[in-house]
C-alpha positions in Angstrom: -129.8 36.5 122.8 -132.7 38.7 122.0 -134.1 41.7 123.7 -137.5 39.9 123.7 -136.3 37.2 126.3 -137.9 37.0 129.6 -138.1 34.3 132.4 -140.9 31.9 132.3 -142.0 28.5 132.4 -144.3 26.8 129.8 -147.7 26.1 130.6 -147.6 22.6 129.6 -143.9 21.5 130.4 -142.6 18.3 129.4 -142.1 15.3 131.4 -139.1 15.9 133.9 -136.3 13.4 133.8 -136.5 10.5 136.2 -136.3 11.4 139.7 -137.6 14.8 139.4 -141.1 16.7 139.9 -143.4 17.3 137.2 -142.8 21.1 135.8 -139.3 20.8 135.8 -137.1 23.3 133.7 -133.4 24.1 133.2 -131.8 27.6 132.9 -128.4 29.2 133.1 -128.4 31.8 135.4 -127.8 35.3 136.6 -128.9 37.3 139.9 -131.0 40.7 139.1 -130.4 43.0 142.2 -133.1 45.3 140.7 -136.0 42.7 140.8 -134.6 39.9 143.0 -135.7 36.3 143.0 -139.3 35.2 144.9 -139.4 34.5 148.4 -139.4 30.7 148.7 -139.5 28.2 151.7 -135.6 28.1 153.0 -133.0 25.3 152.2 -130.2 24.0 153.8 -127.4 27.2 154.2 -124.1 26.6 152.2 -120.6 27.7 153.7 -119.0 30.6 152.5 -115.7 29.9 150.6 -112.5 29.5 152.7 -113.9 31.9 155.5 -116.2 28.8 156.8 -119.1 31.1 157.4 -122.3 30.3 156.0 -124.2 31.9 153.3 -128.4 31.7 153.7 -129.7 30.6 150.4 -133.4 31.3 149.2 -134.5 27.9 147.3 -132.1 26.8 144.9 -132.5 27.6 141.0 -134.2 31.0 141.5 -134.5 32.4 137.8 -133.9 36.3 138.3 -133.2 38.0 134.9 -134.7 41.1 133.5 -134.5 40.8 129.1 -131.8 39.2 127.7 -128.8 40.3 130.0 -126.8 37.7 131.5 -129.1 34.9 131.6 -132.2 34.8 130.3 -134.4 31.8 131.8 -134.5 28.8 129.5 -137.1 25.8 129.9 -136.0 22.3 129.4 -137.5 20.8 126.4 -135.4 17.5 126.4 -132.7 15.3 127.7 -130.2 12.2 127.0 -127.2 10.7 127.9 -124.6 9.0 126.1 -120.7 7.8 126.7 -118.8 10.7 125.9 -115.8 10.6 123.8 -112.6 8.9 125.0 -110.5 11.8 123.7 -109.2 14.6 125.9 -108.0 18.4 124.4 -104.6 19.0 126.1 -103.2 22.9 125.8 -99.8 23.7 125.9 -98.3 25.8 128.2 -98.6 26.7 131.9 -98.9 29.1 134.5 -95.7 30.8 134.7 -96.3 34.5 135.0 -96.4 35.2 131.3 -99.7 34.5 130.6 -99.8 31.1 129.2 -102.9 29.0 129.7 -102.2 25.8 132.2 -101.9 22.5 131.0 -104.4 19.4 131.9 -103.4 17.4 134.6 -104.9 13.9 135.3 -106.5 13.3 138.7 -107.3 10.4 140.5 -111.3 10.3 140.4 -112.8 9.5 144.0 -115.5 11.0 146.1 -114.5 13.3 149.1 -114.8 17.0 149.6 -111.6 19.0 149.5 -109.9 20.9 152.2 -110.4 24.5 153.1 -107.0 25.2 151.7 -107.6 24.0 148.6 -110.7 25.7 148.5 -109.0 29.1 149.3 -106.8 28.5 146.7 -108.7 28.2 144.1 -111.1 31.1 145.4 -108.3 33.2 144.8 -108.8 32.3 141.0 -112.3 33.0 140.8 -114.2 36.2 140.2 -117.6 37.5 140.6 -118.9 38.8 137.7 -121.1 41.8 137.1 -122.8 44.0 134.3 -125.4 45.6 133.4 -128.2 44.4 130.9 -128.1 46.3 127.8 -131.9 47.2 127.5 -131.1 49.1 130.7 -133.5 46.7 132.7 -131.4 45.5 135.5 -128.2 44.5 136.5 -126.7 40.6 136.1 -124.0 38.4 137.9 -122.5 35.3 137.6 -118.9 33.9 138.1 -115.5 33.4 136.3 -112.6 31.3 136.5 -109.0 33.0 136.0 -107.0 30.9 133.5 -104.0 33.1 133.0 -102.0 35.1 134.9 -102.6 38.0 132.7 -106.1 38.4 133.5 -107.7 35.9 130.9 -111.2 34.8 132.4 -113.3 31.8 131.5 -117.1 32.1 131.8 -120.5 31.1 130.3 -121.8 33.2 127.6 -125.0 33.9 129.0 -123.3 35.3 131.9 -122.2 38.5 129.5 -124.4 38.5 126.7 -126.5 41.6 125.9 -124.6 43.5 128.9 -122.7 46.6 128.9 -120.5 47.8 131.6 -119.0 44.2 132.7 -116.6 44.4 136.0 -115.0 41.8 138.1 -113.7 41.1 141.6 -111.1 38.7 142.0 -112.3 36.1 145.3 -115.1 38.5 145.1 -113.1 41.1 147.1 -111.2 44.1 146.6 -110.6 45.9 143.2 -113.2 46.0 140.9 -111.6 45.4 137.6 -113.2 46.6 134.3 -113.8 43.6 132.0 -113.3 43.1 128.2 -114.9 40.9 126.2 -112.2 38.7 124.1 -114.6 36.4 122.3 -117.4 33.9 122.9 -119.4 30.9 121.4 -122.9 31.5 121.8 -123.9 27.7 120.5 -121.8 26.1 123.2 -122.5 28.8 125.8 -118.3 29.6 126.6 -116.9 33.0 126.8 -113.1 34.5 127.2 -113.2 37.7 129.2 -110.1 39.9 130.1 -109.2 41.7 133.4 -108.0 45.1 132.7 -104.7 46.2 134.2 -103.5 42.8 135.8 -100.6 40.5 136.1 -99.2 37.8 138.2 -102.4 36.4 139.0 -103.2 32.8 140.3 -105.1 30.5 138.0 -107.3 27.7 138.6 -106.0 24.2 138.4 -107.2 22.8 135.0 -108.4 18.4 135.7 -109.0 16.2 132.9 -112.9 15.7 132.6 -112.3 12.9 130.7 -111.4 11.2 133.7 -114.5 11.9 135.6 -116.9 9.1 136.1 -120.6 8.5 137.7 -120.5 8.8 141.2 -117.3 11.2 141.7 -117.6 13.9 144.7 -117.4 17.5 143.3 -117.3 20.5 145.3 -119.1 23.7 143.2 -117.6 27.5 143.7 -119.5 30.5 142.5 -121.3 33.9 143.2 -124.3 32.0 144.5 -127.3 34.3 144.5 -125.1 37.2 143.0 -124.4 38.3 146.6 -120.5 38.6 146.0 -117.7 38.3 148.7 -115.9 34.8 148.8 -117.2 32.4 146.6 -119.8 30.0 148.2 -119.3 26.2 148.2 -121.3 23.4 148.1 -120.7 19.9 147.8 -122.0 17.5 145.5 -121.9 14.2 143.5 -121.7 13.6 139.4 -124.7 11.8 138.5 -124.3 11.7 134.4 -121.8 11.9 131.7 -122.7 12.9 128.2 -125.8 14.4 128.7 -127.8 16.6 126.2 -130.4 19.6 127.0 -132.6 21.6 124.5 -133.7 24.6 126.1 -135.7 27.6 124.7 -137.2 31.0 126.1 -140.3 32.7 125.7 -138.6 34.8 122.5 -138.5 31.5 120.5 -134.6 31.3 120.8 -133.5 27.4 121.5 -130.3 25.7 121.9 -129.0 22.2 122.3 -125.8 21.7 124.7 -124.4 18.2 124.4 -121.6 16.4 126.5 -122.7 17.9 129.6 -121.5 16.3 133.1 -124.9 16.1 135.0 -124.5 16.6 138.9 -126.3 16.7 141.8 -125.5 19.5 143.9 -127.2 22.9 145.7 -126.5 25.0 142.5 -128.0 28.2 142.5 -128.1 31.8 140.4 -125.2 33.4 139.8 -122.8 30.4 140.0 -123.1 30.3 136.2 -119.5 30.2 135.3 -118.3 28.9 138.2 -115.8 26.1 139.1 -116.8 22.5 139.7 -114.3 21.0 141.7 -112.9 17.0 142.1 -111.6 15.4 145.3 -108.0 16.3 143.7 -108.8 20.1 144.1 -108.8 20.2 140.1 -111.7 22.0 137.9 -113.6 19.6 135.7 -116.3 21.4 134.8 -117.6 24.9 134.6 -121.3 25.5 136.1 -123.7 26.2 133.6 -127.5 25.2 134.1 -130.0 24.0 137.0 -133.4 23.3 137.4 -136.5 24.7 138.7 -140.0 23.3 139.2 -143.5 24.6 139.8 -145.1 27.7 138.1 -143.6 31.3 138.5 -143.4 32.8 141.3 -144.1 29.7 143.2 -140.8 27.5 142.3 -139.5 24.6 144.2 -136.0 24.1 145.1 -134.2 20.9 143.5 -130.4 19.8 143.0 -130.0 19.0 139.2 -127.6 21.0 137.7 -125.4 20.6 134.5 -121.9 21.6 134.0 -119.7 22.2 130.4 -116.6 19.7 130.9 -113.6 21.5 131.5 -111.6 19.7 128.4 -114.5 21.3 126.2 -114.8 24.7 127.5 -110.7 24.9 127.4 -111.0 23.8 123.8 -112.9 26.1 122.8 -111.1 28.7 124.6 -108.3 27.9 122.4 -110.3 28.7 119.5 -111.2 32.1 120.8 -107.7 32.8 121.4 -106.5 31.7 117.8 -109.7 34.0 116.3 -110.9 31.3 114.4 -113.3 28.4 115.1 -117.0 27.4 113.6 -118.8 28.8 116.0 -116.4 31.5 117.2 -117.1 35.3 117.3 -114.3 37.9 118.2 -115.6 41.1 120.1 -118.8 42.6 120.5 -121.8 41.6 118.5 -122.8 42.3 114.8 -125.3 44.8 114.3 -128.2 45.1 111.9 -129.9 47.5 113.6 -133.4 45.9 114.0 -135.6 44.4 116.9 -137.5 41.4 116.3 -140.4 39.9 117.9 -141.8 36.3 118.4 -145.2 37.2 117.6 -146.9 39.8 115.2 -145.9 43.2 117.2 -149.2 44.5 118.7 -151.0 41.7 119.3 -150.5 42.3 123.4 -151.7 45.7 122.9 -148.0 46.9 122.7 -146.7 49.3 119.7 -146.3 49.2 117.1 -149.5 47.6 116.2 -149.1 45.5 113.0 -152.4 44.1 112.4 -152.6 45.7 109.2 -149.3 44.5 107.8 -149.7 42.1 104.7 -146.0 40.4 105.3 -146.6 36.6 105.2 -142.9 35.4 106.2 -139.7 36.1 108.3 -138.7 37.7 111.5 -141.2 40.3 112.3 -139.8 43.8 113.0 -140.7 45.3 115.9 -138.5 48.2 115.6 -135.4 50.2 113.7 -133.2 50.8 116.0 -130.4 52.3 113.5 -128.1 51.4 110.8 -127.5 49.3 108.9 -131.1 48.6 108.7 -132.6 52.4 108.5 -130.2 52.8 105.7 -131.6 50.3 103.5 -135.0 51.3 104.0 -136.1 48.7 106.6 -139.6 49.7 108.4 -141.3 48.6 111.4 -144.2 45.8 110.9 -142.3 44.4 107.8 -140.5 41.0 108.2 -137.0 39.8 107.5 -136.7 36.9 105.1 -133.4 36.2 104.7 -129.4 37.6 105.1 -126.1 36.3 104.2 -128.2 33.6 102.1 -130.1 32.3 105.1 -133.6 31.6 105.1 -135.1 33.6 107.8 -138.7 32.2 109.0 -138.4 33.4 112.5 -136.3 35.8 115.4 -134.6 32.5 116.3 -133.5 32.0 113.1 -132.3 35.6 112.6 -130.5 35.5 115.8 -128.8 32.6 114.9 -127.7 33.8 111.9 -126.2 37.1 113.3 -124.0 34.8 115.5 -122.0 33.9 112.3 -121.2 37.5 111.4 -118.3 39.8 112.2 -118.2 43.6 112.6 -117.9 45.2 109.4 -118.9 41.9 107.1 -120.8 43.2 104.0 -124.2 40.8 103.7 -127.3 40.2 101.6 -130.1 41.0 103.1 -134.2 40.5 102.2 -137.1 41.6 103.9 -140.9 42.2 102.9 -142.3 45.6 104.0 -145.7 45.9 105.3 -147.5 46.0 101.7 -146.1 42.5 101.5 -143.2 44.0 98.5 -140.1 42.5 98.6 -136.6 44.3 98.6 -133.3 43.4 98.7 -129.8 45.1 99.7 -126.1 44.5 100.7 -125.4 45.9 104.0 -122.3 46.4 106.1 -122.7 45.2 109.7 -122.3 47.6 112.6 -120.6 46.9 115.9 -122.9 46.7 119.0 -122.0 48.0 122.4 -122.5 44.6 123.7 -121.5 40.8 123.1 -124.5 38.7 121.6 
């Protein structure tokens, strides 16, 4: 994600999926305590975790996020569904107090809710995640699932990307633990983080998402509306398997998530990274995206959401733990030292004003924030045209290319200055203070 991202709905959104209102959009979420969601008509309240209390909810799918931190809004552009692969991924080990990942178990798919005791047990292995947006514009919040007794936590990448000062509370209460980012897969929106200074923790019961069928009942647990405390819960139903969503934001970034579980449930901001649990009390998916409809500030609620199947999420976690994989990034993001814009800087009256720039192609440079770009001579109102051998046409290209690089890696960089003169250099990427 880039620092230029902001929440938005396109002026002319595409047709919604069948049964959904015109103007629908989908987004991964977090909650921004500084701005907060707009006030909407009330919706049914949802009970809070094992306490049995009821938690007041604003309209579902409030998108409350500042800049790129932890869950910038995405607008749905396409959806489709297909049959998922019949194969499943089985990870070795079990939760035995040594920090091993628990193995998959095969549930018996059926509809129905889970008991309060089962909810309480799962709640004890969920965490509320909070962080500061790296650009300093606000706070974000989401959910995570403890998957090893020594404190490894599975969550969405969008919950922690471009954030600093990440912390978590187990079951939303008690000690506020410092969180270290182990690694992430931005393309598939999966991240692995570590609670610091913990041991002998309970872990979530991992199910087998290959056994999920349309019509299965689910229970969604998460940090709804970023309120903290014992995770909120809501019941729902699996309505689709193998869904694909392509999402974009106003920075020009986009990404496609495939093989998703589609659900009908009142999922809310802050639930991202939380558990979707089958009737046997096993996690079969990780809440990732949901729907809003209407114009900004006048959105109405819906009950369509999407979850990453737990088999896929755990397979990616295995790659992160091994330190390798096609889309795997270990630790914080690699740093080039520039901020880039969707459009020519200054068109909206902001600075710098690049109206006289003669650069004709590439990602617009709106700010040079430090090395290695500054040392190489990159200047504002120029345009980056390639990096690491990849042609760059816009900021989305640069963002995608940077996700594949590691801190300390040397890459070729080509840019065009404001006079349309091309320059090239080999730069060694620095380390950002946050994951991307």
